[in-house]
C-alpha positions as CSV (number, residue, x, y, z in Angstrom):
1,M,0.1,0.0,0.0
2,N,1.2,3.5,-0.8
3,K,-1.3,6.1,-1.7
4,H,1.2,8.8,-2.8
5,P,3.0,8.0,-6.1
6,R,6.0,10.2,-5.1
7,F,7.0,7.6,-2.5
8,R,6.2,4.4,-4.4
9,N,9.9,3.5,-5.0
10,A,11.0,4.5,-1.4
11,L,8.5,2.7,0.8
12,E,5.3,0.6,0.7
13,C,3.5,-1.6,3.1
14,T,3.3,-5.3,2.4
15,S,2.3,-8.5,3.9
16,K,5.8,-8.9,5.3
17,G,6.1,-5.3,6.5
18,L,7.5,-2.0,5.3
19,Y,9.3,-2.5,2.1
20,C,11.7,-0.3,0.1
21,P,11.3,-1.3,-3.6
22,A,14.4,0.8,-4.8
23,G,16.7,-1.0,-2.4
24,D,14.8,-4.4,-2.2
25,F,14.9,-4.5,1.6
26,Y,12.4,-4.6,4.5
27,I,12.4,-2.5,7.7
28,D,11.6,-4.6,10.8
29,P,9.9,-7.4,8.8
30,W,7.7,-9.7,10.6
31,N,8.5,-12.7,8.3
32,P,11.9,-13.9,7.2
33,V,13.3,-11.9,4.2
34,D,16.5,-11.7,2.3
35,R,17.5,-8.3,3.6
36,A,16.2,-6.7,6.8
37,V,17.0,-3.3,8.3
38,I,16.3,-3.4,12.0
39,T,15.4,-0.2,14.0
40,H,16.1,-1.8,17.4
41,A,16.4,-5.1,19.3
42,H,12.9,-5.5,20.9
43,S,11.4,-8.8,19.7
44,D,8.4,-7.2,17.9
45,H,10.9,-5.4,15.6
46,A,13.9,-7.7,15.5
47,R,12.7,-11.2,14.3
48,W,14.8,-14.3,13.7
49,G,15.1,-15.9,10.2
50,S,16.1,-13.3,7.7
51,K,19.3,-14.0,5.6
52,A,21.0,-10.6,6.3
53,Y,20.5,-7.8,8.8
54,L,21.5,-4.1,8.9
55,A,21.4,-2.1,12.1
56,A,23.0,0.7,14.0
57,E,26.5,-0.3,15.4
58,P,25.3,0.4,19.1
59,C,22.6,-2.2,18.5
60,R,25.1,-5.0,17.7
61,T,25.4,-6.4,21.2
62,L,21.6,-6.5,21.8
63,L,20.9,-7.9,18.4
64,N,23.4,-10.7,18.9
65,L,21.8,-11.5,22.3
66,R,18.3,-11.4,20.7
67,L,19.0,-13.3,17.4
68,G,22.2,-15.1,18.1
69,A,25.8,-14.3,17.3
70,G,25.8,-16.3,14.2
71,I,23.4,-14.0,12.2
72,S,24.7,-12.1,9.1
73,L,24.8,-8.6,10.6
74,E,26.2,-5.4,9.1
75,T,26.2,-2.2,11.1
76,L,26.4,1.5,10.4
77,S,27.5,4.3,12.6
78,Y,24.8,6.9,13.1
79,G,24.6,9.2,10.2
80,E,26.7,7.0,7.9
81,T,25.2,6.5,4.4
82,K,25.0,3.2,2.5
83,T,23.7,2.9,-1.0
84,I,21.5,-0.2,-1.5
85,G,20.2,-0.6,-5.0
86,S,19.1,3.0,-5.9
87,A,18.3,4.0,-2.4
88,R,20.5,6.0,0.0
89,V,20.0,4.6,3.5
90,S,21.2,6.0,6.8
91,L,20.5,5.3,10.5
92,H,19.9,8.0,13.0
93,P,19.3,7.9,16.9
94,A,15.7,7.2,17.9
95,G,16.3,7.5,21.8
96,H,14.2,4.5,22.5
97,I,16.8,2.0,23.8
98,L,20.5,1.2,23.2
99,G,21.1,1.1,19.5
100,S,17.6,2.2,18.4
101,A,17.5,3.9,15.1
102,Q,15.4,5.9,12.7
103,V,15.9,4.7,9.1
104,R,16.2,7.5,6.5
105,I,15.7,6.4,2.9
106,E,16.3,8.7,0.0
107,V,15.1,7.8,-3.5
108,D,14.8,10.2,-6.4
109,H,15.1,13.2,-4.1
110,A,12.1,11.9,-2.0
111,V,13.0,11.2,1.7
112,A,11.1,8.7,3.8
113,V,11.9,8.3,7.5
114,I,10.8,5.3,9.5
115,S,11.0,6.3,13.2
116,G,10.8,2.8,14.7
117,D,10.0,3.4,18.4
118,Y,11.2,6.6,19.8
119,K,11.2,9.0,22.8
120,R,12.6,12.4,23.5
121,Q,13.1,12.1,27.3
122,K,16.5,12.2,28.6
123,D,18.2,8.7,28.8
124,I,21.8,8.3,29.8
125,T,21.9,4.8,28.4
126,C,21.3,5.6,24.7
127,D,21.7,8.3,22.1
128,A,19.1,11.0,22.0
129,W,16.4,11.3,19.3
130,E,17.2,13.8,16.5
131,P,14.7,15.4,14.0
132,L,15.0,14.2,10.4
133,P,13.1,16.6,8.0
134,C,11.4,14.4,5.4
135,H,8.6,14.0,2.9
136,L,7.2,10.9,4.4
137,L,7.3,10.0,8.1
138,V,6.3,6.7,9.6
139,S,5.6,7.3,13.3
140,E,4.7,5.0,16.2
141,S,1.8,5.9,18.3
142,T,2.1,3.6,21.4
143,F,0.9,6.4,23.7
144,G,-0.9,8.5,21.1
145,L,-3.6,9.9,23.4
146,P,-3.7,13.3,25.1
147,V,-3.9,11.7,28.5
148,F,-0.3,10.4,28.2
149,R,2.1,13.1,29.3
150,W,5.4,12.2,30.9
151,E,7.1,14.0,33.8
152,P,10.9,14.4,33.7
153,T,12.8,11.2,34.3
154,E,14.7,12.6,37.3
155,I,11.5,13.4,39.1
156,V,10.2,9.9,38.7
157,A,13.6,8.4,39.6
158,D,13.5,10.5,42.9
159,R,10.0,9.1,43.7
160,I,11.3,5.5,43.1
161,L,14.2,6.3,45.5
162,Q,11.8,7.6,48.2
163,W,9.7,4.5,47.8
164,W,12.8,2.3,48.2
165,V,14.0,4.2,51.3
166,R,10.6,4.0,53.0
167,N,10.5,0.2,52.3
168,Q,14.0,-0.1,53.9
169,S,12.7,1.6,57.0
170,E,9.9,-0.9,57.2
171,H,12.3,-3.9,56.5
172,R,10.6,-4.7,53.2
173,T,12.2,-5.8,50.0
174,S,11.6,-3.5,47.1
175,V,10.8,-5.2,43.8
176,L,10.6,-3.0,40.7
177,L,9.0,-4.5,37.7
178,A,10.2,-3.1,34.3
179,Y,10.7,-4.2,30.8
180,A,14.0,-6.3,30.7
181,V,15.6,-4.7,27.7
182,G,15.9,-0.9,27.8
183,K,13.8,0.3,30.6
184,S,15.5,-1.7,33.4
185,Q,19.0,-0.4,32.3
186,R,17.7,3.1,32.1
187,L,16.2,2.9,35.6
188,I,19.4,1.1,37.0
189,A,21.5,4.0,35.7
190,E,19.1,6.7,36.9
191,L,18.8,5.2,40.4
192,C,22.5,4.9,40.7
193,R,22.8,8.5,39.8
194,V,20.3,9.9,42.3
195,A,21.0,7.4,45.1
196,G,24.8,7.7,45.1
197,E,27.6,5.5,43.9
198,D,27.3,2.9,46.6
199,A,23.6,2.3,46.1
200,H,24.3,-0.6,43.6
201,Q,25.5,-2.7,46.5
202,E,21.9,-3.2,47.6
203,M,20.6,-3.8,44.0
204,Y,19.9,-7.2,42.4
205,V,18.4,-8.4,39.3
206,H,16.2,-11.2,38.0
207,G,18.1,-13.6,35.7
208,A,16.3,-12.2,32.6
209,L,18.3,-8.9,33.1
210,L,21.7,-10.4,33.2
211,G,22.1,-10.8,29.4
212,P,20.8,-7.3,28.5
213,N,22.9,-5.7,31.3
214,A,26.0,-7.4,29.8
215,A,25.1,-6.3,26.3
216,Y,24.7,-2.7,27.4
217,A,28.1,-2.8,29.2
218,A,29.7,-4.5,26.2
219,A,28.4,-1.5,24.1
220,G,30.1,0.9,26.5
221,V,27.2,2.0,28.6
222,I,28.3,2.4,32.2
223,L,26.2,0.2,34.4
224,P,27.1,-1.5,37.8
225,E,27.5,-5.2,37.7
226,L,24.5,-6.3,39.7
227,R,24.1,-9.7,41.3
228,S,21.4,-12.2,40.4
229,A,18.9,-12.5,43.3
230,A,18.5,-16.2,42.5
231,A,22.2,-16.8,42.8
232,M,22.3,-15.6,46.5
233,P,22.4,-18.2,49.2
234,R,19.3,-19.4,50.8
235,G,18.3,-17.1,53.7
236,H,20.1,-14.1,52.2
237,D,18.8,-10.9,53.7
238,F,17.0,-8.8,51.0
239,E,15.3,-6.3,53.5
240,K,17.3,-3.4,52.2
241,A,17.4,-4.5,48.6
242,L,16.0,-3.1,45.4
243,I,15.3,-5.9,42.9
244,F,14.8,-5.3,39.2
245,A,12.7,-7.8,37.4
246,P,10.5,-8.2,34.3
247,P,6.7,-8.0,34.7
248,S,6.4,-11.7,34.0
249,A,8.3,-12.5,37.2
250,Q,5.5,-11.1,39.4
251,N,3.5,-14.2,40.1
252,S,6.3,-16.7,39.5
253,P,8.0,-19.0,42.1
254,W,11.0,-16.6,41.8
255,M,9.2,-14.2,44.2
256,S,9.0,-16.6,47.0
257,R,12.6,-15.9,48.0
258,F,11.5,-12.4,49.4
259,K,9.8,-12.7,52.8
260,D,8.0,-9.4,52.8
261,S,8.1,-7.4,49.6
262,S,6.6,-4.2,48.1
263,V,6.1,-4.6,44.4
264,A,6.0,-1.6,42.0
265,M,5.8,-1.4,38.3
266,A,7.5,1.2,36.0
267,S,5.3,1.6,32.8
268,G,3.7,4.3,30.8
269,W,0.4,2.4,31.2
270,M,0.6,3.3,34.9
271,A,-0.8,6.7,33.8
272,I,-4.2,5.0,33.4
273,R,-6.5,4.9,36.3
274,G,-6.9,1.2,37.4
275,T,-3.9,-0.3,35.8
276,R,-2.0,-0.5,39.1
277,R,-5.0,-2.3,40.6
278,R,-5.3,-4.7,37.6
279,R,-1.7,-5.5,37.8
280,S,-1.9,-6.1,41.7
281,V,1.1,-3.9,42.5
282,D,1.6,-1.6,45.5
283,R,3.0,1.3,43.5
284,G,2.9,2.5,39.9
285,F,5.6,4.7,38.4
286,V,4.9,6.4,35.1
287,V,8.0,5.7,33.0
288,S,8.0,5.0,29.3
289,D,10.6,4.5,26.5
290,H,8.1,5.8,24.0
291,A,7.1,9.4,23.1
292,D,4.1,10.9,24.9
293,W,1.3,12.9,23.3
294,N,3.1,16.2,23.3
295,D,6.4,14.8,22.1
296,L,4.7,12.9,19.3
297,Q,3.2,16.2,18.1
298,T,6.4,18.1,18.5
299,S,8.5,15.4,16.7
300,I,6.1,15.3,13.7
301,A,6.1,19.1,13.5
302,E,9.9,19.2,13.5
303,C,10.1,16.5,10.7
304,A,7.5,18.4,8.8
305,P,6.4,15.5,6.5
306,E,4.1,16.0,3.6
307,Q,2.6,12.6,4.4
308,L,2.4,10.8,7.7
309,W,1.9,7.1,8.3
310,V,1.0,6.1,11.9
311,T,1.7,2.6,13.2
312,H,0.6,0.7,16.4
313,G,-0.9,2.0,19.5
314,F,-3.5,4.6,19.1
315,S,-2.7,5.2,15.5
316,E,-6.1,6.1,14.2
317,T,-6.4,8.8,16.9
318,L,-3.1,10.4,16.1
319,A,-3.6,10.2,12.4
320,R,-7.1,11.8,12.7
321,Y,-5.7,14.6,14.9
322,Q,-2.8,15.3,12.4
323,T,-5.4,15.3,9.6
324,E,-7.4,17.9,11.3
325,L,-4.2,19.9,11.5
326,G,-4.0,19.8,7.8
327,R,-1.4,17.0,7.4
328,D,-2.0,14.1,4.9
329,S,-2.1,11.3,7.4
330,L,-3.3,7.7,7.6
331,S,-3.1,4.8,10.1
332,L,-1.3,1.6,9.1
333,E,-2.1,-1.9,10.4
334,T,1.1,-3.5,11.5
335,R,2.3,-6.3,13.9
336,F,4.4,-4.0,16.1
337,S,3.1,-3.9,19.7
338,G,5.2,-1.5,21.7
339,D,7.0,-3.3,24.5
340,D,6.4,-7.0,24.2
341,D,6.8,-7.8,27.8
342,E,4.8,-4.8,29.1
343,A,1.2,-5.5,29.7
344,T,-1.1,-3.1,27.7
345,P,-4.4,-1.9,29.3
346,D,-7.8,-2.9,28.3
347,Q,-9.0,-1.5,25.0
348,A,-11.4,0.8,26.8
349,V,-8.9,3.5,27.9
350,E,-10.4,5.8,30.5
351,S,-9.4,8.8,28.3
352,D,-9.3,12.2,30.0
353,S,-10.3,10.8,33.4
354,A,-6.9,8.9,33.7
355,Q,-4.7,9.9,36.5
356,T,-1.1,9.4,37.3
357,E,-0.7,6.4,39.5
358,D,2.6,7.3,41.2
359,S,0.9,10.0,43.2
360,E,-0.4,9.2,46.5
């Protein structure tokens, strides 16, 4: 599908995903293809089975972890240009997680940009998003509703620290649930920054974070080497500990090692009233690695595309809003899902009545 003839050689949507005819490659394909350009290493964008992959160099360690060290992988530095067929391709920071990239494709003087997943908030564990003026922009819309508006990361990190300190005073183990690739590393780095250099001595991780943490460290991101909670001897005292774990660990036998725990979740979905209750957590912190409503509008305006394609999340809402602003916009049906280990809320979002769940 491509409703605009100007872009027909640069980008179209097919049954295997976004496809560049001029270069004969796919971007984040959801079926195996000969040539795949990958925006980032989350499993809804980086799938196994393609013959050859192209990604940003900082993404290498995570992609090898996700897809295996034996894949045929070529990497580009951010901003480096590669000619594929008759298309000029370059990768640029998306600010989503380590190695995340926007894909810029230039064909016959028409420029298409596929944003992948992106955010504009400060993140000391990955390169910051940058605007790419283009004729066609493909934008995610995971949190594409006006109710989603993020507070600065440092404010949320300070709230998490206060929760941890209070739990320590009550002799309770703090368990923080967050997506294992990207968000957990971001929160570890932020908590070490606000809590002090020795704070990591009381931090532990679920085993699912060991590989991603090592991949971040191998890519040059400064993270403390945290111990696995499961590797500690039976009877180990976790009363002062902060444990990072994926959401899937919440109701697993792994949790039984903590005698008295306070469980919190860090997620953009915590901005929706009732999500904390449905997830059965004690505390919710609104933290996302995706752009909120305001940042989506700002980013689209800075890229100034003639045509906008919106994928996943609340794509119809964002496309309709941009159409009302006078931009040629449409919603695409894709198999991208946002964070694949982060539970999304019920389809019935409580729109403008939603409230921030990390307030008390």
